VOGU-3710 file (C-alpha; in Angstrom, 3 decimals, decimal comma):
1> missenirnl> 0,000/0,000/0,000  1,370/3,421/-0,996  1,607/5,868/1,901  0,034/9,287/1,746  3,505/10,826/1,266  3,578/9,271/-2,200  0,043/10,366/-3,194  -0,602/13,459/-5,292  -4,133/14,737/-5,940  -4,639/17,373/-8,624
11> aiiahidhgk> -7,192/18,612/-11,149  -6,648/19,887/-14,671  -8,510/23,131/-15,303  -8,702/25,363/-18,372  -11,019/27,093/-20,789  -12,833/24,913/-23,296  -10,601/23,468/-26,058  -7,305/24,443/-24,441  -6,146/20,807/-24,290  -7,026/19,267/-20,902
21> ttlidaifra> -8,213/15,881/-22,142  -5,455/15,736/-24,770  -2,865/16,248/-22,032  -4,299/13,330/-20,080  -3,930/11,170/-23,211  -0,247/12,114/-23,276  0,095/11,294/-19,561  -1,407/7,849/-20,163  1,088/7,181/-22,944  4,026/8,430/-20,876
31> thlfrdnarv> 3,129/6,212/-17,899  2,375/3,183/-20,129  -1,111/2,798/-18,736  -2,038/0,782/-21,831  -0,119/-1,931/-23,622  2,104/-0,743/-26,448  -0,009/-2,664/-28,970  -3,353/-1,627/-27,461  -5,726/0,394/-29,605  -6,635/3,546/-27,707
41> dervmdsnel> -9,004/6,258/-28,928  -8,093/9,926/-28,828  -9,435/11,848/-25,804  -10,015/8,555/-24,023  -11,380/10,367/-20,942  -14,297/11,675/-23,026  -16,135/8,376/-22,737  -19,626/9,743/-23,309  -20,882/9,588/-26,903  -21,842/13,272/-26,878
51> ekergitira> -18,418/14,224/-25,498  -16,695/12,424/-28,362  -18,929/14,054/-30,982  -18,649/17,592/-29,648  -15,055/17,396/-28,473  -15,911/18,784/-25,026  -15,860/17,409/-21,488  -19,312/17,439/-19,921  -18,726/15,705/-16,588  -15,637/15,570/-14,396
61> khctvewnny> -13,824/12,217/-14,482  -11,178/10,601/-12,337  -8,142/8,552/-13,240  -4,946/7,380/-11,547  -1,441/6,878/-12,934  1,722/5,513/-11,325  5,134/7,142/-11,822  8,319/6,243/-9,899  6,318/4,768/-6,991  4,094/7,858/-6,809
71> riniidtpgh> 0,330/7,564/-7,214  -1,080/10,582/-9,053  -4,860/11,033/-8,893  -5,977/13,288/-11,756  -9,416/14,832/-12,298  -10,338/15,977/-15,800  -12,777/18,893/-15,505  -15,220/20,463/-17,989  -14,133/23,627/-19,756  -17,536/25,045/-20,700
81> adfsgeverv> -19,123/27,589/-18,380  -22,438/25,701/-18,275  -20,704/22,833/-16,473  -18,547/24,969/-14,187  -20,288/23,541/-11,124  -18,445/20,279/-11,733  -15,171/22,183/-11,356  -16,231/23,966/-8,160  -16,873/20,732/-6,299  -13,909/18,623/-7,419
91> lsmvdsvlll> -11,461/21,306/-6,319  -12,312/20,351/-2,731  -10,724/16,937/-3,368  -7,328/18,058/-4,662  -4,190/19,747/-3,353  -3,186/21,560/-6,538  -4,301/22,280/-10,097  -2,698/22,184/-13,517  -3,833/25,380/-15,223  -3,632/25,055/-19,008
101> vdanegpmpq> -3,405/28,238/-21,056  -3,465/28,321/-24,863  -0,286/29,991/-26,141  -2,361/31,622/-28,859  -5,528/32,748/-27,043  -4,151/33,317/-23,542  -6,496/33,278/-20,511  -10,188/33,100/-21,413  -13,418/33,531/-19,334  -13,491/30,013/-17,917
111> tryvlmralr> -9,777/30,293/-17,088  -10,560/33,263/-14,858  -13,467/31,528/-13,134  -11,790/28,214/-12,267  -8,545/29,922/-11,272  -10,457/32,220/-8,911  -12,011/29,181/-7,226  -8,615/27,465/-6,899  -6,934/30,528/-5,430  -9,712/31,010/-2,872
121> lglqpivivn> -9,135/27,446/-1,665  -5,442/28,220/-1,182  -4,261/25,864/-3,914  -0,853/26,362/-5,544  -1,356/26,117/-9,319  1,108/24,815/-11,886  0,794/26,746/-15,163  1,190/24,938/-18,483  1,413/27,056/-21,622  0,032/24,633/-24,210
131> kvdrphadpt> 0,057/24,608/-28,031  3,338/26,512/-28,306  3,986/24,857/-31,685  0,894/26,391/-33,302  1,121/29,239/-35,854  0,954/32,709/-34,246  1,604/31,184/-30,803  3,062/33,682/-28,327  4,007/31,847/-25,106  5,544/34,934/-23,506
141> salnktfdlf> 2,421/37,038/-24,015  0,177/34,214/-22,778  2,310/33,839/-19,642  2,291/37,591/-18,965  -1,509/37,706/-19,307  -1,766/34,732/-16,952  0,403/36,478/-14,360  -1,757/39,610/-14,688  -4,801/37,426/-14,113  -3,257/36,024/-10,904
151> felgasdaqa> -2,661/39,594/-9,744  -6,240/40,671/-10,582  -7,672/37,723/-8,643  -5,690/38,559/-5,508  -3,253/35,664/-5,526  -0,804/35,502/-2,644  2,930/35,904/-3,233  3,397/32,148/-3,004  0,586/31,475/-5,477  1,892/34,088/-7,930
161> dfpvlygsal> 5,323/32,425/-7,859  3,956/29,493/-9,846  6,076/26,966/-11,766  5,680/27,138/-15,561  5,935/24,445/-18,229  5,753/24,898/-21,996  4,873/22,356/-24,616  2,370/20,574/-26,784  -0,051/18,128/-25,207  -0,998/16,866/-28,659
171> hgwlvrdlek> 2,585/15,804/-29,418  3,270/14,653/-25,845  6,053/16,924/-24,599  6,429/19,541/-21,875  9,619/21,358/-20,853  10,736/24,021/-18,419  12,844/25,936/-20,951  11,655/26,164/-24,550  15,087/27,128/-25,875  17,368/24,721/-24,040
181> dphegltalf> 15,383/21,576/-23,181  14,736/18,888/-25,818  11,106/18,818/-26,954  10,282/15,275/-25,902  8,602/13,434/-23,030  6,689/14,481/-19,920  9,415/13,914/-17,351  9,462/17,620/-16,500  5,712/17,482/-15,769  5,941/14,496/-13,418
191> etivdevpap> 8,961/15,944/-11,603  7,125/19,244/-11,142  4,032/17,470/-9,816  6,062/15,460/-7,294  8,081/18,500/-6,165  5,402/21,209/-6,191  2,117/19,445/-5,318  1,939/18,839/-1,567  1,106/15,389/-0,302  -2,285/15,142/1,428
201> hvdyaapfrm> -2,159/16,287/5,043  -3,754/13,335/6,784  -4,020/11,703/10,163  -4,467/7,948/10,029  -5,134/7,719/13,765  -7,989/10,238/13,723  -11,607/9,096/13,285  -12,725/8,609/9,683  -14,176/11,602/7,813  -14,800/12,544/4,155
211> qvstltwrdh> -17,113/14,855/2,241  -19,092/13,927/-0,878  -18,025/16,077/-3,833  -19,551/14,274/-6,818  -22,270/11,724/-7,402  -22,720/8,805/-9,752  -25,308/6,084/-10,201  -24,889/2,317/-10,527  -27,742/0,028/-11,418  -28,630/-2,507/-8,690
221> igrvgcgrvq> -26,588/-0,466/-6,195  -28,027/3,042/-6,334  -26,414/6,397/-5,739  -22,657/6,440/-5,106  -20,815/9,307/-3,430  -17,259/10,294/-4,329  -14,819/12,343/-2,296  -11,399/12,415/-0,691  -10,859/10,771/2,674  -9,631/13,588/4,897
231> qgvhrrgeef> -8,630/11,557/7,909  -8,693/8,074/9,332  -9,416/4,679/7,808  -12,742/3,129/6,820  -13,451/-0,557/6,196  -16,317/-1,904/4,158  -19,351/-2,692/6,313  -18,463/-0,313/9,152  -20,990/2,157/10,466  -20,605/5,901/9,952
241> trtstrwldy> -22,687/9,063/10,409  -24,025/10,804/7,297  -24,540/14,494/8,124  -26,405/16,846/5,776  -25,966/20,626/5,853  -27,236/23,690/4,004  -26,514/27,397/3,728  -28,895/29,669/5,585  -28,726/32,211/2,748  -29,233/29,820/-0,157
251> srqegeweit> -29,115/32,476/-2,881  -25,564/33,550/-1,976  -24,365/30,255/-0,496  -21,996/31,924/1,913  -21,800/32,828/5,557  -23,713/30,762/8,116  -24,893/27,204/7,619  -26,833/24,637/9,602  -27,138/20,869/9,989  -30,328/19,533/8,435
261> gaeterstyl> -29,996/15,848/9,301  -27,746/13,153/10,717  -28,270/9,416/10,237  -26,248/6,329/11,018  -25,403/4,411/7,845  -23,273/1,476/6,791  -21,061/1,166/3,698  -21,822/-1,725/1,354  -19,251/-1,082/-1,398  -15,946/0,780/-1,607
271> wisrgldtvp> -14,005/1,639/-4,768  -10,779/3,441/-5,603  -9,517/4,623/-8,986  -6,772/2,701/-10,784  -6,037/3,911/-14,268  -9,393/4,496/-15,935  -11,197/1,871/-13,882  -12,662/1,773/-10,401  -11,474/-1,179/-8,341  -13,449/-2,598/-5,385
281> vdeviagdiv> -11,523/-2,616/-2,101  -12,212/-3,547/1,503  -10,485/-0,549/3,053  -9,879/3,115/2,182  -7,274/5,370/3,765  -6,832/9,079/4,296  -5,542/10,962/1,287  -7,101/8,829/-1,431  -10,127/9,621/-3,608  -12,796/6,984/-3,089
291> wiagpkdiai> -16,362/5,982/-4,008  -18,722/4,811/-1,268  -22,149/3,175/-1,653  -24,578/2,272/1,078  -26,787/5,199/2,090  -29,918/5,435/-0,019  -29,985/9,248/-0,135  -26,560/10,785/-0,737  -26,314/14,484/-1,569  -23,498/16,813/-2,581
301> gdtfsavele> -21,758/18,156/0,520  -22,805/15,308/2,851  -20,167/14,469/5,444  -19,380/10,804/6,185  -17,694/10,492/9,573  -16,976/7,943/12,248  -19,760/7,522/14,777  -17,514/8,607/17,651  -16,457/11,905/16,024  -17,686/14,824/18,156
311> spalppleie> -17,953/17,439/15,360  -18,853/15,391/12,293  -20,205/18,100/9,964  -18,205/20,098/7,440  -19,445/23,316/5,774  -21,667/22,577/2,768  -20,209/22,747/-0,716  -21,503/25,364/-3,113  -24,047/23,988/-5,577  -24,483/26,190/-8,615
321> eptvsmfflv> -27,822/27,931/-8,997  -29,750/27,490/-12,280  -29,993/30,567/-14,492  -32,152/29,336/-17,411  -35,384/27,326/-17,490  -37,701/25,803/-20,090  -40,725/23,514/-20,184  -40,443/19,859/-21,210  -43,814/19,007/-22,770  -45,611/15,980/-24,150
331> nngplsgreg> -45,570/15,960/-27,960  -49,174/16,449/-29,115  -48,342/17,038/-32,791  -49,784/14,993/-35,688  -46,398/13,307/-36,304  -46,059/12,072/-32,733  -44,827/8,489/-32,497  -43,673/8,152/-36,110  -39,929/8,474/-35,527  -39,550/7,447/-31,909
341> ravtlrqikd> -41,374/6,568/-28,714  -44,159/8,996/-27,843  -43,865/9,510/-24,092  -46,411/10,542/-21,507  -45,910/13,154/-18,796  -45,245/10,390/-16,261  -42,466/8,964/-18,432  -40,890/12,413/-18,831  -40,964/12,867/-15,059  -39,407/9,431/-14,503
351> rlerelrvnv> -36,553/10,218/-16,900  -35,894/13,589/-15,286  -36,001/11,956/-11,853  -33,201/9,624/-12,950  -31,208/12,607/-14,169  -31,589/14,364/-10,824  -29,737/11,506/-9,140  -26,397/12,684/-10,510  -27,005/16,082/-12,174  -27,148/18,273/-9,093
361> alrvedlgrp> -27,235/21,524/-11,097  -30,639/20,561/-12,494  -34,004/21,589/-11,006  -37,396/20,105/-11,925  -40,651/21,789/-10,878  -44,149/20,443/-11,347  -46,284/23,563/-11,750  -49,526/21,657/-12,253  -49,523/21,711/-16,054  -51,166/18,575/-17,449
371> dgvkvsgrge> -48,717/18,394/-20,352  -45,285/19,166/-18,927  -42,866/20,244/-16,209  -40,436/23,135/-15,790  -36,735/22,229/-15,976  -33,987/24,658/-14,925  -30,247/24,467/-15,555  -27,023/26,447/-15,747  -27,459/27,495/-19,361  -28,752/26,609/-22,790
381> lhlailieem> -25,988/24,065/-23,434  -26,576/22,368/-20,082  -30,234/21,772/-20,962  -29,464/20,996/-24,631  -27,160/18,147/-23,576  -29,962/16,653/-21,463  -32,429/16,982/-24,361  -29,950/15,328/-26,735  -29,445/12,417/-24,332  -33,208/11,912/-24,029
391> rrenmefcvs> -33,789/11,933/-27,795  -31,041/9,324/-28,201  -33,026/7,150/-25,831  -35,751/7,105/-28,528  -37,969/9,633/-26,753  -40,191/12,206/-28,487  -41,220/15,405/-26,708  -41,378/19,203/-27,062  -39,444/21,956/-25,286  -40,265/25,645/-24,955
401> speiikhvdk> -37,969/28,623/-25,482  -35,359/29,267/-22,755  -36,207/31,851/-20,118  -33,918/33,394/-17,537  -34,588/32,936/-13,808  -35,075/36,225/-11,975  -34,388/36,922/-8,311  -35,742/39,597/-5,989  -33,378/41,124/-3,428  -34,224/42,286/0,096
411> dgkvlepmee> -35,222/45,739/-1,168  -37,697/44,297/-3,664  -35,534/45,034/-6,717  -35,624/42,541/-9,582  -32,264/40,935/-10,365  -31,310/38,902/-13,418  -28,296/36,684/-14,257  -25,397/38,507/-15,883  -22,628/37,175/-18,120  -19,074/38,168/-18,868
421> liidvpaeyq> -18,793/38,037/-22,667  -15,509/37,925/-24,570  -15,526/38,160/-28,367  -12,590/37,824/-30,751  -13,437/39,163/-34,224  -11,624/40,553/-37,264  -11,355/44,331/-37,025  -13,826/44,987/-39,863  -16,697/43,397/-37,899  -16,227/45,142/-34,546
431> gtiiekiakr> -18,714/47,950/-35,321  -21,495/45,522/-36,191  -20,855/43,438/-33,074  -20,810/46,422/-30,717  -24,074/47,702/-32,215  -25,813/44,319/-31,908  -24,623/43,773/-28,324  -25,743/47,278/-27,314  -29,279/46,497/-28,520  -29,191/43,462/-26,233
441> kgqllnmhng> -28,269/45,653/-23,209  -24,597/44,709/-23,278  -22,001/47,145/-21,923  -18,569/47,342/-23,527  -15,961/47,097/-20,770  -12,715/46,735/-22,683  -11,355/46,543/-26,214  -7,795/45,700/-27,265  -5,816/43,912/-29,933  -6,006/40,174/-29,527
451> rtgmirlefk> -4,571/37,550/-31,797  -3,084/38,419/-35,188  -5,591/40,545/-37,056  -8,236/40,133/-34,346  -9,853/42,549/-31,904  -10,885/41,350/-28,441  -14,096/42,879/-27,061  -15,156/42,390/-23,445  -18,778/42,991/-22,422  -21,088/42,616/-19,470
461> iptrgligyr> -24,485/41,471/-20,710  -27,658/39,950/-19,227  -28,033/36,234/-19,903  -31,293/36,801/-21,793  -29,406/39,124/-24,140  -27,335/36,163/-25,331  -30,326/33,909/-25,993  -30,690/33,641/-29,735  -27,548/35,638/-30,525  -24,830/33,061/-31,216
471> nefltdtrgl> -26,101/32,020/-34,651  -26,608/35,671/-35,587  -23,033/36,312/-34,438  -21,634/33,607/-36,705  -23,550/35,087/-39,635  -22,365/38,642/-38,919  -18,698/37,539/-38,671  -18,834/35,080/-41,602  -17,899/32,325/-39,172  -14,566/33,982/-38,293
481> giitsrfvgy> -15,505/35,200/-34,803  -15,074/33,433/-31,463  -17,606/34,051/-28,696  -17,309/32,836/-25,091  -19,190/33,761/-21,936  -19,537/32,819/-18,295  -22,062/33,523/-15,555  -20,743/36,149/-13,125  -23,692/36,716/-10,789  -26,921/38,683/-10,579
491> gpwcgevaar> -27,364/42,323/-11,454  -30,205/44,885/-11,715  -32,864/44,306/-14,366  -31,644/45,912/-17,598  -34,994/46,570/-19,248  -36,505/45,068/-22,350  -34,139/43,356/-24,780  -34,776/43,541/-28,523  -36,607/40,373/-29,584  -36,221/38,458/-32,838
501> srgslvsmdt> -36,777/40,909/-35,678  -38,198/38,400/-38,170  -41,318/36,285/-38,065  -42,046/32,696/-39,056  -43,376/30,954/-42,140  -46,202/28,836/-40,677  -47,780/25,963/-42,579  -51,583/26,044/-43,010  -51,915/22,475/-44,303  -50,806/18,911/-43,577
511> gditgysldn> -49,054/16,621/-46,030  -45,736/16,309/-47,884  -43,844/19,407/-48,974  -43,564/19,994/-52,732  -40,749/21,648/-54,631  -43,280/23,695/-56,592  -44,540/25,446/-53,448  -41,053/25,981/-52,008  -39,967/27,659/-55,251  -42,395/30,473/-54,505
521> lqergtlfvs> -41,862/30,519/-50,741  -38,075/30,798/-50,765  -38,446/34,361/-52,064  -40,324/35,239/-48,855  -37,682/34,090/-46,403  -35,206/31,383/-45,367  -36,490/27,802/-45,506  -35,855/25,078/-42,928  -37,353/22,189/-44,943  -36,867/20,262/-48,206
531> pmdpvyagmi> -39,273/18,702/-50,739  -41,024/15,509/-49,531  -40,539/16,390/-45,861  -43,715/15,786/-43,829  -45,426/18,932/-42,574  -48,543/19,709/-40,547  -50,694/22,744/-39,826  -48,952/24,945/-37,285  -45,455/23,703/-38,115  -42,861/26,368/-38,945
541> igenarpgdm> -41,090/25,763/-42,251  -38,853/28,834/-42,347  -38,001/32,334/-41,220  -39,996/35,186/-42,702  -37,999/37,967/-44,299  -40,196/40,510/-42,495  -41,516/40,954/-38,963  -44,626/38,954/-38,116  -45,738/35,463/-39,062  -46,865/34,567/-42,567
551> pcnptkkkam> -49,226/31,606/-43,121  -48,408/29,529/-46,208  -49,196/26,225/-47,903  -45,977/24,288/-48,592  -47,937/21,241/-49,859  -49,443/23,010/-52,883  -48,945/21,119/-56,143  -48,700/22,460/-59,695  -52,072/22,475/-61,438  -52,429/19,873/-64,218
561> tnhraagkdh> -53,787/21,097/-67,604  -54,554/19,428/-70,938  -52,223/21,661/-72,971  -48,507/22,320/-73,016  -46,705/25,621/-72,788  -44,952/26,842/-75,883  -41,569/27,107/-74,123  -39,512/24,589/-72,171  -40,898/23,513/-68,802  -39,583/25,608/-65,929
571> tvaldvprkm> -36,977/23,848/-63,816  -37,322/24,413/-60,063  -34,036/25,550/-58,474  -34,232/25,584/-54,675  -31,784/27,156/-52,255  -30,126/24,883/-49,720  -32,364/24,954/-46,602  -31,072/25,939/-43,190  -31,185/22,690/-41,230  -31,952/23,522/-37,635
581> tleaalewia> -29,792/21,850/-35,025  -31,128/21,468/-31,497  -29,105/24,399/-30,104  -29,963/26,621/-33,084  -33,669/25,832/-32,750  -33,673/26,601/-29,006  -32,024/29,955/-29,669  -34,283/30,834/-32,598  -37,820/30,115/-31,359  -40,074/32,830/-29,940
591> qdelvevtpq> -42,168/32,674/-26,773  -45,198/31,183/-28,564  -43,202/28,460/-30,328  -41,848/25,023/-29,411  -39,084/22,709/-30,572  -40,331/19,211/-31,400  -37,535/16,749/-30,637  -37,487/13,211/-32,044  -34,652/10,683/-32,498  -34,444/11,594/-36,191
601> svrvrksild> -35,634/15,198/-36,511  -35,674/18,604/-34,879  -38,770/20,560/-35,934  -40,067/23,993/-34,972  -43,788/24,561/-34,426  -46,283/26,902/-32,868  -47,306/25,962/-29,341  -50,949/26,314/-30,484  -51,263/24,496/-33,797  -54,712/25,686/-34,877
611> aedrkrvekr> -54,623/29,106/-36,590  -58,039/30,191/-35,298  -57,106/29,284/-31,740  -53,907/31,328/-32,063  -55,893/34,353/-33,216  -58,270/34,081/-30,268  -55,366/33,863/-27,822  -53,681/36,876/-29,434  -56,890/38,919/-29,202  -57,360/37,928/-25,584
621> gaalag> -53,754/38,894/-24,794  -54,144/42,234/-26,579  -57,342/42,951/-24,651  -55,647/42,178/-21,324  -52,656/44,328/-22,251  -54,972/47,177/-23,215
//
C-alpha cells in the first residue's frame, strides 16, 4: 500500500478546447497505462458519446497513474461555463491544479473563473502554456496575461510564484525551458508534480471523515458518493454518520450554515480509482479519492464520519444555482410516435427523476400543467445536452424557449443573471458586433488587440441578451468570430431586450412538402425544410424575411392542364435549406413556439397548432394588455 507521502491529488482546469483531455492522453502514454499494442481512442477520458462528438468534457472524471512509486490522482474537468459547477466541487478533493493556457488565445473567461475558485481554496497552481507549436503562438504574451490574471484575482505571493511548463499536449512533450530543453517526453511534468504538489495532510489515527463532492449512479446499487478521505481509515461494512448541511442564505451560499440531518449508515461497497477503472476494495485510507455506496440518499456536501467523532459536519459545498429554465412538454403534434417513442408526462418525469440523481445543477418543478414540467439548468448548453441524451433514448417530446430565472433582493428590486462576454473578431466586424450587443443591453468594458488581425471585445451582458444571438453572431462575422461567456452573478434588471426581428413561415396544411410550393416561398424568407418532408398545420417551415408570421401552404402542387406551354418547362431551383440543429432551434424560437424533438428530426412549431385558436389567444392577450 502506498503511503500518503507518495500520493498526489490534482485537477486539470482550463477554458474549453485548451487541451485538458489531450494532455491526459499524453500522460497515459508516458506512464504506459495501456499496452504498447493496445488500440486507444483519442481523448479517451471523453467516454460519453456526446463528449466524443462535440469534443468537449461534460462531466468531471477521475483517473490514476503511477510514476516512480508515486500515485497521481488526476481529475479531468469540464471547460464550458455551463458545467462549471463540476469544477467547483472537485477542487475540494485536490491539493493543486494544472492550469492550461493556450499559447495563442491566452487566458479566457473560464480560465478566470476556475482559477479564482482554486486561489480562494489556497491551492498552488502549476501553469502549463500549451500549443506553443501552433502558428501565431506567443508563449511569452500568454504567460504575462496569466500572471496579470493572478494579480487581478488577488493571488498571494506564493501562489503568484507558480512553476511554468511549456509544450504541446498533442505531441506529448512539456519542458521548463523552450530554448534549451529537448522537446520530448513528460518527465518535466511528473517531476514538477512530485516536487510542487503537496502530499495530502492526513491523520491515520484520527476518526474517519470525508465529504461527498460528486455523485454517480450504478444500477442494482443506487447512488454512489465520491470524495477524498480527509482523515482516518474506513473498512467496508463499518458504520458511519451521514450528516447533511445547508446554507442559511441559499441564494448567496456563503456565511452561516446549519445541519439539516444526521443518520447512522453502513457502507456496502468501496471503490478506488486505478487507471481508468474503479477497483473494489475492503479498506480506504486518508488521502485517497474513493467511491462509497450504502446510504440510499446521498447528496453533494454530505459528510461521512466515524460515529464517535464529536464534530462530524463540514461546511456545505456550493451547488451552482440554475440561471435558465424551459418547459419539457408531451408531444401532441400529428407526427407524434412516427420516428420514436411517444412519451407521456409520467415517463418524462421518470426520466428527469433519474437525471436528478447525478445532475445536481438541475431543477425540476411540477407547476400543475397537465402536459409538462419546468426544468432549470445552468445554461442553454446544459439543458441541450440533457435533451440530446433523451432523444437518443428514442424519446419524443417538445421543449419551450429558454427563459432566464429572476431573483428579488431584500429591497424588492428585480435581479437577473449577468454574463461576462468575450468576443474575438476581425477588425472589420467590430462595429457591427458592438451595435448588436448594445441592442441586447450589453455594456462594452474593454477593447484591445487580440490575436493576429483580431480585436478582443469584453462585455457585461444579461443572460437573456445572449439567448438567440450566437447564430446571428456567426452570420455577422462570416464564421470567423469566437464568442465565449460565463455567468458572473446577478445584477439589476436591464430593461426590455430587442426580440427576434423576423417572423415565421407557418404551414396552413398537412401533407408532404412539394418543390413547386417551395420555389415560390423561398423568395419570402429562409427555408428550414426540403421537398417531400412531412409537414402539418402549425409547423414552422422557415423564417420570414419581415416581422410577423406569414401563413403559407408548402404542400401546394402544380395544377395539371390538358395543354402544353410553348416554351420549355420551368426547372425548379431551390436554395439549400437551413437545417436547424437542437441548439440553433432553441435559440431561434419565440415565446409562442416550441421545438419538437425526435430521435431523427428537430422541428419547430407553434405551441398552439390551430390558426383560429392562435388568433383568439392573441386577441385575448391584446385585450388584457390594453
